[in-house]
N, C-alpha and C positions, 0 to 999 in steps of 0.2 A: 533366482533372480528379482530384481526387483523390490520394493518396499514391502515389508510384512505387517507393519503397523503405522498409522499415519496419526499422531496425537494432537492434540490441542496447540502445543508449542510449534511443531511443524506447520501445521494449517496456519496459524497466527503468523509465523515468518513468510509465509507463502502469500498471505494476503498482503502483507506491508511491503514485500518485495514487488508486488504486481500493481501496488499504488492504491488497493483498495483501503489502506488503513493510513491516516497521517496521524503520527505520534510526537509530533513536535509539539513543543510547548506552545502556548499563547503569544508569549511574546518574542519568538524566536523569528530571526529573519527568514529562514528558509520556508517556514510554514506558510507565510503569507506568497513568497514564491511559486511553493506548490500548490497553492490552493488557486493561484491565477491560472497556472497551467493546466490543472484539473478541470476548470470553467471553461477553459479553451478548446478542451478535447473535445473532438467529433468522434463518436463511435460508428464505426464503420456498420454499412445496412446490408 
């Protein structure tokens, strides 16, 4: 049961899903929207 191997592709996809990595291109409309939301996000303490 569970995962027997976590490779770089899986780790990168997980980081994308969690919002740690923004792969949208510089001219993409979504990139600006995501950057605004990321800067407004308050980490819980």
